[in-house]
C-alpha positions as CSV (number, residue, x, y, z in Angstrom):
1,M,65.4,45.8,17.7
2,T,66.2,46.5,14.1
3,E,69.5,44.9,12.8
4,T,72.3,45.9,10.3
5,L,71.1,44.7,6.8
6,M,73.3,44.1,3.9
7,P,71.3,44.7,0.5
8,F,70.2,41.5,-0.6
9,E,72.4,41.6,-4.1
10,D,75.7,42.4,-2.2
11,A,74.9,39.3,0.4
12,L,74.6,37.0,-2.6
13,A,77.6,38.5,-4.2
14,S,79.8,37.5,-0.8
15,Y,77.6,34.2,0.3
16,D,75.9,31.0,-1.2
17,P,72.6,30.4,0.8
18,A,71.5,27.1,2.2
19,L,68.0,26.6,2.8
20,G,66.2,23.9,4.9
21,L,62.5,24.0,5.1
22,E,60.4,22.1,8.2
23,V,56.5,22.0,7.6
24,H,54.1,21.1,10.3
25,V,50.6,19.4,8.3
26,E,47.7,19.4,10.6
27,L,45.9,16.0,9.7
28,S,41.6,16.4,9.6
29,T,40.9,13.3,11.4
30,A,37.9,13.1,13.5
31,T,39.7,12.3,16.5
32,K,43.4,12.8,18.0
33,M,46.7,11.2,17.7
34,F,46.9,8.8,20.4
35,C,43.4,9.2,22.3
36,G,39.6,9.4,21.2
37,C,38.9,13.5,22.0
38,P,37.8,15.4,19.1
39,A,40.3,16.8,16.6
40,T,37.8,19.8,15.7
41,F,39.0,23.6,15.5
42,G,37.7,26.3,17.3
43,G,36.2,24.4,20.7
44,D,35.8,26.0,23.9
45,P,39.3,26.3,25.8
46,N,40.1,22.9,27.1
47,T,36.7,21.3,26.3
48,Q,38.5,18.6,24.0
49,V,41.1,17.1,26.5
50,C,41.3,13.4,28.2
51,P,43.5,11.8,30.8
52,T,46.0,10.8,27.8
53,C,46.3,13.5,25.7
54,L,47.0,15.7,28.9
55,G,49.5,13.0,29.9
56,L,48.3,12.0,33.2
57,P,49.3,9.1,35.1
58,G,48.2,5.4,33.7
59,S,46.5,6.8,30.6
60,M,47.7,4.3,28.0
61,P,48.0,6.1,24.4
62,V,46.8,4.1,20.9
63,V,47.8,5.3,17.6
64,N,44.9,6.7,15.2
65,G,44.9,4.5,12.1
66,K,43.6,7.2,9.6
67,A,47.0,9.3,10.6
68,V,48.8,6.4,9.6
69,E,47.2,6.0,6.5
70,S,47.2,9.5,5.8
71,A,51.4,9.8,6.4
72,I,51.8,7.0,4.4
73,R,50.0,8.6,1.3
74,I,51.8,12.3,2.2
75,G,55.0,9.9,2.0
76,L,54.1,8.1,-1.2
77,A,53.0,11.8,-3.0
78,L,56.3,12.9,-1.9
79,N,58.2,10.1,-4.0
80,C,59.1,9.0,-0.4
81,D,60.4,5.2,0.4
82,I,57.6,3.9,3.1
83,A,59.5,2.3,6.1
84,E,58.2,-1.4,6.7
85,W,58.9,-0.7,10.3
86,C,59.1,1.9,12.5
87,R,57.9,3.6,16.0
88,F,57.5,6.3,17.9
89,A,59.7,8.1,20.2
90,R,59.3,10.6,23.1
91,K,61.1,14.1,22.5
92,N,61.6,15.5,26.1
93,Y,61.5,19.2,26.7
94,F,59.7,21.1,29.4
95,Y,57.2,24.1,28.0
96,P,54.2,25.0,29.7
97,D,51.9,23.9,26.2
98,M,53.1,20.1,26.5
99,P,51.6,18.5,29.8
100,K,53.7,15.5,29.5
101,N,56.7,16.9,29.3
102,F,57.5,15.0,26.3
103,Q,56.2,14.7,22.8
104,T,55.2,11.6,21.0
105,S,57.2,11.9,17.4
106,Q,59.3,10.2,15.6
107,Y,63.2,10.3,15.4
108,D,65.2,7.7,13.9
109,E,62.6,5.6,12.3
110,P,60.5,8.2,10.8
111,I,57.6,6.5,8.5
112,A,58.3,8.1,5.2
113,F,61.9,9.0,3.7
114,D,64.2,9.7,0.7
115,G,61.6,11.6,-1.4
116,Y,61.3,14.7,-3.6
117,L,59.0,17.2,-4.8
118,D,60.0,19.4,-8.2
119,V,59.5,23.2,-7.6
120,D,58.6,25.1,-10.7
121,V,60.2,28.9,-9.8
122,P,59.4,32.0,-11.3
123,D,63.0,33.7,-12.0
124,P,62.1,37.3,-11.3
125,A,65.1,38.5,-13.5
126,T,64.2,36.5,-16.7
127,G,60.4,35.5,-16.4
128,E,61.1,32.2,-17.1
129,T,60.5,29.2,-14.8
130,R,63.1,27.0,-13.5
131,T,62.1,23.3,-11.9
132,V,63.9,22.6,-8.5
133,R,63.9,19.3,-7.1
134,V,63.6,19.5,-3.2
135,E,64.7,16.6,-1.6
136,I,62.8,14.9,1.3
137,E,64.5,13.9,3.8
138,R,61.5,12.5,6.4
139,A,58.2,13.2,7.1
140,H,57.4,11.7,10.2
141,M,54.4,11.5,12.6
142,E,53.9,12.9,15.8
143,E,51.5,15.0,18.0
144,D,50.5,18.7,18.2
145,T,51.1,20.8,21.8
146,G,48.7,22.9,23.1
147,K,48.1,26.7,22.5
148,S,49.9,29.3,24.8
149,T,48.3,33.0,24.7
150,H,50.3,35.2,26.5
151,V,48.8,38.2,27.4
152,G,50.5,41.5,27.7
153,S,51.9,44.4,25.4
154,T,54.1,42.1,23.1
155,G,51.8,38.8,23.0
156,R,55.7,36.9,23.9
157,I,56.1,35.4,26.9
158,H,58.9,38.1,28.0
159,G,57.0,40.7,29.4
160,A,53.3,38.8,29.3
161,D,51.0,39.6,32.3
162,Y,49.8,36.5,32.7
163,S,49.7,33.2,30.2
164,L,46.9,31.4,28.9
165,V,46.8,27.5,27.9
166,D,44.4,25.7,26.0
167,Y,45.0,22.2,25.9
168,N,42.2,21.3,22.8
169,R,45.3,21.3,20.2
170,A,47.3,19.0,22.4
171,G,47.5,15.8,20.8
172,I,46.7,16.6,17.2
173,P,47.8,14.5,14.5
174,L,50.8,16.0,13.0
175,I,53.3,15.1,10.0
176,E,56.3,16.9,9.8
177,I,57.6,17.4,6.6
178,V,61.7,17.9,6.9
179,T,64.0,19.1,3.6
180,R,67.4,18.1,3.1
181,P,69.5,21.3,2.8
182,I,68.8,23.5,-0.6
183,T,72.0,24.6,-1.8
184,G,72.7,26.1,-5.6
185,V,69.5,28.3,-5.8
186,G,71.6,31.7,-4.9
187,E,69.2,34.6,-5.2
188,L,66.4,32.3,-6.0
189,A,66.3,31.1,-2.5
190,P,62.9,33.0,-1.3
191,E,60.9,32.3,-4.8
192,V,62.0,28.6,-3.8
193,A,61.5,28.5,-0.1
194,R,57.7,30.6,-1.1
195,A,57.3,28.3,-4.2
196,Y,57.9,24.9,-2.1
197,V,55.3,25.5,0.6
198,A,52.8,26.8,-1.9
199,Q,53.1,23.5,-3.9
200,L,53.6,21.6,-0.9
201,R,49.9,23.1,0.6
202,D,48.6,22.2,-3.3
203,L,49.7,18.5,-2.8
204,I,48.3,18.0,0.9
205,V,45.1,19.6,-0.3
206,A,45.1,17.3,-3.2
207,L,45.4,14.5,-1.3
208,G,42.6,15.2,1.0
209,V,44.2,15.1,4.0
210,S,44.6,18.4,5.9
211,E,42.9,21.6,5.4
212,A,46.6,22.9,5.2
213,R,45.0,26.4,6.1
214,M,48.1,28.4,7.5
215,D,46.1,31.3,8.9
216,R,44.6,28.7,11.5
217,G,47.6,26.8,11.6
218,N,47.4,23.9,10.2
219,L,50.0,24.2,7.8
220,R,53.1,25.9,9.5
221,A,56.7,26.6,7.9
222,D,60.0,26.7,9.9
223,V,62.2,28.4,8.4
224,N,66.1,27.3,8.1
225,L,68.7,29.8,6.6
226,S,72.5,29.6,6.6
227,L,75.2,31.7,4.7
228,A,78.5,30.2,3.4
229,P,81.3,31.9,1.6
230,A,80.4,32.0,-2.0
231,G,81.4,29.4,-3.8
232,S,82.9,27.4,-1.0
233,G,80.5,24.4,-0.6
234,D,80.3,24.7,3.1
235,L,77.2,24.8,5.1
236,G,77.2,27.9,7.7
237,T,75.5,28.2,10.9
238,R,71.7,28.2,10.4
239,T,69.1,30.1,12.0
240,E,65.7,28.4,12.5
241,T,62.5,31.0,11.8
242,K,59.5,29.5,13.5
243,N,56.3,29.0,12.6
244,V,55.8,31.1,9.5
245,N,52.3,31.4,8.4
246,S,51.8,32.6,4.7
247,F,53.6,31.9,1.6
248,R,54.9,35.7,1.4
249,S,56.2,35.7,5.0
250,V,57.7,32.5,4.3
251,E,59.6,34.8,0.8
252,R,60.5,37.5,3.1
253,A,61.7,35.7,6.0
254,V,64.3,34.2,3.8
255,R,65.3,37.4,2.7
256,Y,65.6,39.1,5.8
257,E,67.7,36.4,7.1
258,I,69.8,36.5,4.1
259,E,70.1,39.9,4.5
260,R,70.9,40.4,8.3
261,Q,73.3,37.2,8.3
262,A,75.2,38.6,5.5
263,A,75.9,41.6,7.6
264,L,76.7,39.9,10.4
265,L,79.3,37.9,8.9
266,A,80.8,40.8,6.8
267,E,81.1,42.9,10.4
268,G,83.5,39.6,11.4
269,G,80.7,38.4,13.9
270,S,79.5,34.8,13.9
271,V,75.7,33.6,13.5
272,T,73.9,31.8,16.2
273,Q,72.5,28.9,16.4
274,E,69.4,29.1,17.8
275,T,65.4,29.9,17.1
276,R,63.7,33.1,15.7
277,H,60.6,34.9,15.9
278,W,59.2,36.5,12.6
279,H,56.8,39.3,12.8
280,E,54.6,40.2,10.1
281,D,54.0,43.3,10.9
282,T,57.6,44.9,10.5
283,G,58.8,42.1,8.3
284,I,61.9,41.1,10.8
285,T,62.8,38.4,13.1
286,T,64.2,38.4,16.3
287,S,66.4,35.8,18.7
288,G,63.7,33.5,20.1
289,R,66.2,30.6,22.0
290,E,69.6,28.6,21.6
291,K,68.8,25.6,19.1
292,S,68.8,22.5,20.7
293,D,70.5,19.5,18.8
294,A,69.0,16.1,18.8
295,E,70.9,15.0,21.8
296,D,69.4,17.7,23.7
297,Y,65.9,16.2,23.8
298,R,67.2,12.8,24.9
299,Y,65.2,10.7,22.6
300,F,64.1,7.3,23.8
301,P,61.6,4.7,22.1
302,E,58.1,4.8,23.7
303,P,57.4,2.2,25.3
304,D,53.3,2.7,25.6
305,L,53.0,1.9,22.0
306,V,53.5,-1.1,19.3
307,P,55.4,-0.5,16.1
308,V,54.1,0.6,13.1
309,A,54.9,-1.8,10.8
310,P,52.4,-1.2,7.4
311,S,51.8,-4.1,5.1
312,R,53.3,-3.7,1.9
313,E,49.9,-4.8,0.3
314,W,48.0,-1.9,2.1
315,V,50.9,0.9,0.7
316,E,50.3,-0.2,-2.8
317,E,46.6,-0.2,-2.0
318,L,47.4,3.5,-0.9
319,R,49.4,4.3,-3.7
320,G,46.3,4.1,-5.8
321,T,44.4,6.4,-4.2
322,L,47.1,9.4,-5.0
323,P,45.3,12.0,-6.7
324,E,47.3,13.3,-10.5
325,N,50.7,14.2,-10.0
326,P,50.7,18.0,-9.3
327,A,53.5,18.8,-11.7
328,A,50.9,16.9,-14.4
329,K,48.2,18.6,-13.2
330,R,49.4,21.9,-13.5
331,A,50.5,21.4,-17.4
332,R,46.9,19.5,-18.0
333,L,44.7,22.3,-16.4
334,Q,46.9,25.5,-18.4
335,A,46.3,23.7,-21.6
336,E,42.6,23.0,-20.6
337,W,42.4,26.6,-19.2
338,G,44.4,28.1,-22.6
339,L,46.8,30.3,-20.1
340,S,50.4,31.7,-20.9
341,D,53.4,29.9,-19.1
342,L,53.3,33.1,-16.7
343,E,49.6,33.3,-16.6
344,M,50.1,29.6,-15.0
345,R,52.8,30.6,-12.9
346,D,50.9,33.7,-11.1
347,T,48.0,31.6,-10.6
348,V,50.2,28.6,-8.7
349,G,52.4,31.7,-7.0
350,A,49.6,33.2,-5.5
351,G,48.0,30.3,-3.7
352,A,45.1,30.2,-6.0
353,L,45.3,27.3,-8.2
354,G,42.8,24.9,-6.1
355,L,40.5,28.0,-5.8
356,V,40.5,28.7,-9.3
357,E,39.8,24.8,-10.2
358,E,37.2,24.8,-7.8
359,T,35.5,27.8,-9.1
360,V,35.7,26.6,-12.5
361,A,34.4,23.1,-11.5
362,L,31.1,24.9,-10.8
363,G,30.8,26.1,-14.2
364,T,33.0,29.6,-14.3
365,A,35.1,30.0,-17.4
366,P,38.7,29.8,-16.3
367,Q,39.9,33.4,-17.3
368,A,36.7,34.6,-15.3
369,A,37.5,32.6,-12.5
370,R,41.1,33.4,-12.5
371,K,40.3,37.2,-12.9
372,W,38.5,37.4,-9.9
373,W,40.6,35.0,-7.6
374,L,44.2,37.5,-8.8
375,G,42.3,40.3,-9.0
376,E,40.0,41.8,-6.8
377,L,40.4,39.1,-4.2
378,A,44.3,38.8,-4.4
379,R,44.5,42.8,-3.5
380,R,41.9,42.3,-0.4
381,A,44.2,39.7,0.7
382,N,47.2,41.5,0.2
383,E,45.6,44.5,1.9
384,D,44.5,42.0,5.2
385,G,47.8,40.3,5.3
386,V,46.2,36.8,4.7
387,E,46.4,33.9,2.1
388,L,43.8,33.9,-0.5
389,A,42.2,30.5,1.2
390,A,41.3,32.7,4.4
391,L,39.1,35.2,2.9
392,P,35.4,34.4,3.6
393,V,34.6,34.0,0.4
394,T,34.1,30.5,-1.5
395,P,35.0,29.7,-4.7
396,A,30.7,29.2,-4.7
397,D,30.5,32.9,-4.2
398,V,33.1,33.8,-6.8
399,A,31.1,31.4,-9.5
400,R,27.6,32.7,-8.4
401,I,28.7,36.5,-8.7
402,Q,30.1,35.6,-12.1
403,A,26.7,33.8,-13.3
404,L,25.2,37.3,-12.2
405,V,27.5,39.1,-14.6
406,D,27.1,36.6,-17.3
407,E,23.3,36.9,-16.4
408,R,23.6,40.6,-16.8
409,T,22.1,41.2,-13.3
410,V,25.0,43.1,-12.6
411,N,28.0,44.4,-14.8
412,D,31.7,44.1,-13.5
413,K,31.8,47.4,-11.7
414,L,28.9,46.3,-9.4
415,A,30.0,42.7,-9.1
416,R,33.0,44.5,-7.1
417,Q,30.7,45.9,-4.8
418,V,29.2,42.5,-4.5
419,F,32.3,41.1,-3.5
420,E,32.7,44.2,-1.0
421,G,29.2,42.8,0.8
422,V,30.2,38.9,0.7
423,L,33.6,39.6,2.5
424,A,31.6,42.1,4.9
425,G,29.7,39.3,5.7
426,E,26.7,40.4,4.4
427,G,25.4,37.5,2.8
428,T,25.2,35.4,-0.1
429,P,25.7,37.2,-3.7
430,D,22.1,37.5,-4.3
431,E,21.8,38.7,-0.7
432,V,23.8,41.3,-1.2
433,V,22.4,42.3,-4.7
434,E,19.0,42.3,-3.1
435,K,20.1,44.4,0.1
436,R,22.2,46.8,-1.5
437,G,20.0,47.2,-4.8
438,L,23.0,46.4,-7.2
439,A,20.8,45.2,-9.9
440,V,21.3,46.6,-13.3
441,V,18.6,48.3,-14.8
442,S,17.6,47.1,-18.0
443,D,13.9,48.5,-18.6
444,D,13.6,51.0,-21.3
445,G,11.3,53.4,-19.4
446,A,13.6,54.4,-16.8
447,L,16.9,53.9,-19.5
448,S,15.2,55.7,-22.3
449,A,14.9,58.7,-19.9
450,A,18.6,58.9,-18.7
451,V,19.7,58.6,-22.6
452,D,17.2,61.8,-23.4
453,N,19.2,63.6,-21.0
454,A,22.8,62.3,-21.8
455,I,21.7,63.4,-25.7
456,E,20.6,66.8,-24.3
457,A,23.9,67.7,-22.2
458,N,25.9,66.7,-24.8
459,P,24.8,67.9,-28.4
460,D,28.3,68.1,-30.1
461,V,28.7,64.2,-29.2
462,A,25.3,63.4,-30.5
463,Q,25.9,65.2,-33.8
464,K,28.9,63.2,-34.3
465,I,26.7,59.8,-33.8
466,R,24.3,61.5,-36.3
467,D,27.0,62.0,-38.5
468,G,27.6,58.6,-38.5
469,K,30.6,58.5,-35.7
470,V,29.5,55.3,-33.9
471,A,32.4,55.3,-31.6
472,A,31.3,58.7,-30.0
473,A,28.5,56.6,-28.7
474,G,30.8,55.5,-25.3
475,A,30.8,59.0,-24.4
476,L,26.9,59.2,-24.0
477,I,26.9,55.9,-22.6
478,G,29.2,57.2,-19.6
479,A,27.1,59.7,-19.2
480,V,24.0,57.2,-18.9
481,M,26.1,55.4,-16.4
482,K,27.0,58.3,-14.1
483,E,23.4,59.4,-14.0
484,M,22.6,56.2,-13.0
485,R,25.5,54.8,-10.4
486,G,26.9,52.5,-13.0
487,Q,23.7,50.3,-12.6
488,A,22.1,50.9,-16.2
489,D,22.4,48.0,-18.9
490,A,25.6,49.2,-21.2
491,G,24.5,47.3,-24.1
492,R,21.2,48.1,-24.1
493,V,22.1,52.0,-23.5
494,R,24.0,52.1,-26.5
495,E,21.4,50.3,-28.5
496,L,18.9,53.1,-27.0
497,I,21.5,56.0,-28.5
498,L,21.8,54.9,-31.6
499,E,17.9,54.5,-32.3
500,K,17.3,57.5,-30.7
501,L,20.0,59.4,-33.3
502,A,19.6,57.2,-36.1
């Protein structure tokens, strides 16, 4: 059901938004958080389970040391304090994807707290970049739930014909990163939310603790949004839009909730504290369930796990493994690649920084790598409604296609057809070139005949070239390219035209 909306500009004239972002990161550990089951993605349903992750009576959990290490590294990278002593708690609730009827999580004693992430945010109105400090309240460890699939017309549990539950995901290590309320950003709230999640993802990938693929649910954002009368300094009642799984959707969800809540408040209504579902196809949110307060979960310390007390020596050792500060890295890469502020901002905003970096590391010129990722591939990702990283093409593929261009095996036009083939699953770039017969023709025998045809069909243009107007050669090159379906070596064609008309 479509709800009444207030135009975005009108909403911001009357209300101040407050953001809150809760990002869940699935860690790339070999085993689950509290047992030895594989944590790999894509197994047949319910084949990676044991009594512990199913919560069967008598089973005893053991904390995954690698997950603790990853949690500490994430906390340090987010400028957090690391707890000298913390413990797990039971978060009690019933849902089919949580067979124990409680989630082992952390409550008032998280492993990391009081941090921040400085986020570069583009201002669409001015074109300038603004740095917003997003304060991190906590980053705590917990386990993932199972995955429910509701079979029916809507895909939701309401109205489903039946539901399937896969417990392979139950117990996968998660880090939940929770911000403090982000206020004072006004009309930039949607861009701040998107930039924060994008830069957080870049950081997680750089740490090497998760693949952070939003299309696979490795990284999921819950978007909290509230409105208060402009200038009041208050915080309104918030809604929490759950499991938003792309940068673009994070931005759209914030914008939609601002417009929806503003219309509701302006009509004298009140916002319900609730979770909401995000609908990618329609760009709207719909009501989920009323949001519980912490006391409703009846947290209590997990009696089956010992506290976690990382030594200061270990924490400092892990600090030494952190990658380059993301802001410093962006500045360095911008200088090394010779990009303008706008070009760098677009690269980061598109979630392409890491992909471009990997492509450049494979020998591709920065501008060429950026051209493909932010041009041809960004267009395709937008059409498919997925993130760039989710496309079935790798930095190695992009580097190879650009190498084929540099070698003059294909030109830019043919390279786009190579990308089509790779995206369609037809094989590697070289295999696509061979299967589709895309290699540029540079053989003088074949080119010479086509040049003769072009000259004969365009006598006026040929005469201009004979008269010294060399720029007119472009028309004949175009005629040759048309005859050879774009597969002629344009440089050699030009040389032949000038030789024949000298």
